[in-house]
C-alpha positions in Angstrom: -16.6 -37.9 -29.5 -20.1 -37.0 -30.4 -22.1 -36.6 -33.6 -22.8 -33.2 -35.1 -26.5 -33.1 -36.2 -26.4 -30.8 -39.2 -30.1 -31.2 -39.8 -30.9 -29.8 -36.3 -32.1 -26.2 -35.8 -29.6 -26.0 -32.9 -26.5 -24.0 -34.1 -23.4 -26.1 -34.7 -21.3 -24.0 -32.2 -23.9 -24.6 -29.5 -24.0 -28.3 -30.1 -20.2 -28.4 -29.7 -20.3 -26.2 -26.6 -23.0 -28.5 -25.0 -20.9 -31.6 -25.8 -17.8 -30.1 -24.2 -19.8 -28.9 -21.2 -21.2 -32.4 -20.8 -17.7 -33.8 -20.8 -16.7 -31.3 -18.1 -19.7 -31.8 -15.8 -19.5 -35.6 -16.3 -15.9 -35.8 -15.3 -14.4 -36.8 -18.7 -12.7 -33.5 -18.8 -11.6 -32.8 -15.2 -10.4 -29.5 -13.8 -6.9 -28.7 -15.1 -7.1 -30.8 -18.2 -6.3 -29.2 -21.5 -8.8 -28.9 -24.4 -7.6 -29.8 -27.9 -6.7 -26.7 -29.9 -9.2 -25.1 -32.3 -7.6 -26.6 -35.4 -7.8 -30.2 -34.1 -11.4 -29.7 -32.9 -12.4 -28.3 -36.3 -10.8 -31.2 -38.1 -12.3 -33.8 -35.7 -15.9 -32.6 -36.1 -15.8 -31.2 -39.6 -16.5 -27.6 -38.4 -15.0 -24.3 -39.3 -12.5 -22.7 -36.9 -14.8 -19.7 -36.3 -17.6 -22.1 -35.2 -15.2 -23.9 -32.8 -13.9 -20.6 -31.5 -17.4 -19.5 -30.8 -18.2 -22.7 -28.9 -15.0 -22.4 -26.8 -15.8 -18.7 -26.1 -19.3 -19.8 -24.9 -17.7 -22.0 -22.3 -15.1 -19.3 -21.3 -18.0 -16.9 -20.7 -19.7 -19.5 -18.5 -16.6 -19.9 -16.4 -15.9 -23.5 -17.4 -12.8 -22.9 -19.6 -9.9 -20.4 -19.4 -7.4 -19.4 -22.1 -3.8 -19.3 -20.8 -1.0 -17.8 -23.0 1.6 -20.5 -23.7 -0.6 -23.2 -22.2 -3.8 -23.3 -24.3 -7.4 -23.7 -23.1 -7.9 -25.4 -19.8 -10.9 -26.7 -17.8 -11.3 -24.8 -14.5 -13.3 -25.5 -11.4 -16.9 -24.3 -12.1 -18.4 -21.4 -10.2 -20.0 -22.2 -6.9 -23.6 -21.0 -7.1 -25.2 -20.5 -3.7 -28.8 -19.7 -3.0 -29.4 -16.8 -0.6 -30.8 -18.9 2.3 -30.1 -19.3 6.0 -27.5 -22.1 5.4 -23.7 -22.3 5.9 -21.2 -22.4 3.0 -19.9 -25.7 4.4 -23.4 -27.3 4.3 -24.0 -25.9 0.8 -20.7 -27.2 -0.6 -21.2 -30.6 1.1 -24.7 -31.0 -0.4 -23.3 -30.2 -3.8 -20.5 -32.7 -3.5 -17.9 -29.9 -3.7 -15.5 -31.5 -1.0 -15.2 -28.5 1.4 -12.2 -28.3 3.8 -11.5 -25.7 6.4 -8.2 -24.2 7.7 -8.7 -22.3 10.9 -6.3 -19.2 10.7 -7.1 -17.9 14.1 -9.4 -18.5 17.1 -9.4 -15.8 19.8 -11.4 -14.5 22.7 -11.3 -10.7 22.6 -13.3 -7.7 24.0 -16.1 -6.8 21.6 -15.5 -3.6 19.6 -18.5 -1.3 19.3 -19.7 -2.3 15.8 -19.6 -6.0 16.6 -21.2 -5.5 20.1 -24.1 -3.8 18.3 -24.6 -6.7 15.9 -24.4 -9.3 18.7 -26.5 -7.2 21.1 -23.8 -7.3 23.8 -22.0 -4.6 25.7 -18.9 -3.1 24.2 -15.9 -4.7 25.8 -17.8 -8.0 26.6 -15.7 -11.1 25.8 -16.6 -12.6 22.4 -15.1 -15.4 20.2 -13.6 -14.4 16.9 -12.7 -17.1 14.4 -11.0 -16.6 11.0 -11.1 -19.5 8.5 -10.0 -20.3 4.9 -12.6 -22.4 3.1 -11.5 -24.5 0.2 -13.5 -26.5 -2.4 -11.8 -29.3 -4.2 -8.5 -28.1 -2.7 -8.8 -24.6 -4.1 -9.3 -21.5 -2.0 -12.8 -20.1 -2.2 -13.6 -17.9 0.8 -12.2 -16.1 3.8 -14.7 -16.3 6.7 -14.5 -14.1 9.9 -17.1 -14.9 12.5 -17.9 -13.4 15.9 -19.8 -15.4 18.5 -21.0 -14.4 22.0 -18.6 -15.4 24.7 -20.7 -18.3 26.0 -19.6 -20.4 23.1 -16.3 -22.3 23.3 -15.5 -23.8 19.9 -12.2 -25.5 19.4 -9.9 -25.5 16.4 -10.6 -29.2 15.9 -14.4 -28.6 15.9 -14.2 -25.8 13.4 -11.8 -27.7 11.1 -14.0 -30.8 11.0 -17.4 -29.2 10.5 -19.1 -25.9 9.6 -19.8 -23.2 12.1 -23.6 -23.7 11.8 -23.1 -27.5 12.5 -21.2 -26.5 15.6 -24.0 -24.1 16.7 -26.7 -26.7 16.1 -24.7 -29.2 18.2 -24.8 -26.6 21.0 -28.6 -26.6 20.9 -28.9 -23.5 18.8 -32.0 -23.3 16.5 -31.1 -20.9 13.8 -34.2 -19.0 12.6 -33.5 -15.8 10.7 -30.6 -13.7 9.5 -30.0 -10.1 8.3 -27.6 -10.2 5.4 -25.9 -7.6 3.1 -24.0 -8.6 -0.1 -21.5 -6.3 -1.8 -18.2 -6.2 -3.6 -14.7 -4.7 -3.3 -11.1 -5.2 -4.3 -8.9 -7.7 -2.5 -6.4 -6.5 0.1 -2.9 -7.9 -0.2 -3.3 -10.7 2.4 -6.7 -11.7 1.0 -5.3 -12.0 -2.5 -2.5 -14.1 -1.3 -4.7 -16.5 0.8 -7.3 -16.8 -2.0 -4.6 -17.3 -4.7 -5.9 -14.3 -6.7 -4.0 -11.5 -8.4 -3.6 -8.3 -6.3 -6.7 -6.1 -6.2 -8.9 -8.8 -7.7 -12.7 -8.4 -7.3 -14.2 -10.1 -4.3 -17.8 -10.6 -3.3 -18.5 -9.6 0.3 -21.2 -10.8 2.7 -22.1 -9.5 6.2 -24.6 -11.6 8.1 -26.1 -11.5 11.6 -27.9 -14.8 12.5 -30.6 -15.1 15.2 -32.0 -18.1 17.1 -35.6 -19.0 17.6 -35.7 -16.8 20.7 -34.6 -13.8 18.7 -31.1 -13.6 20.2 -28.1 -12.9 18.0 -25.8 -16.0 17.9 -23.3 -15.1 15.1 -22.0 -12.1 13.1 -20.0 -12.9 10.0 -17.9 -10.9 7.6 -17.0 -13.0 4.6 -15.2 -12.5 1.3 -15.4 -14.8 -1.7 -13.5 -15.1 -4.9 -15.6 -13.5 -7.6 -13.9 -15.6 -10.2 -15.3 -18.8 -8.6 -18.4 -17.8 -6.7 -21.8 -16.1 -7.0 -25.0 -15.7 -5.2 -28.3 -16.8 -6.7 -31.8 -15.5 -5.9 -35.3 -16.0 -7.2 -37.4 -12.8 -7.6 -41.2 -12.9 -7.5 -43.4 -10.1 -8.8 -45.8 -8.4 -6.4 
């Protein structure tokens, strides 16, 4: 419960939206819980149904609530907002308290195809490591990560399950210094949609990144896809 301040210049719908958002972020309304229907909310706070409807829509647009036919309005996991910096998804989720877990889908040593060899600055056909992982946050699928490493690295499934890739690299004495990165979007392929628990042909964010150590050598080339329904990149732009 909260008190509506009818003398405030803040619109009534926005006061209600802020109160509900506070309950969500504070844990009083956890992910999966159902919001009272508009009629009950209007009666509880002495508001009109259009005012309540606008407040709820505000939170739907922010990705905090979802309307489901036959179920009602539910709280969903908030978007993961990630700054575009030289950090790993695992590290970013851990710092934000988002309980990351990793499932290693495959870990292989294969000859480097031409495009990957170019990114890692190795000869085509040289042995490299390819690891494919499913990253979850709060138990929900978030991203599919495919990474290529030079053949001198020998990560195990256990190491990549228990920690992030960049944590593994740092433990091997690698000092990550700079990366070239490209962000895009495309529709999910059938297997990606299944693993990420998204409808077929849902929108995905994509990222390709080549990371270099402090000697200028390429140490990792990644191709990642993220659920656009739960993830976005965040940047700060400065005028020149």
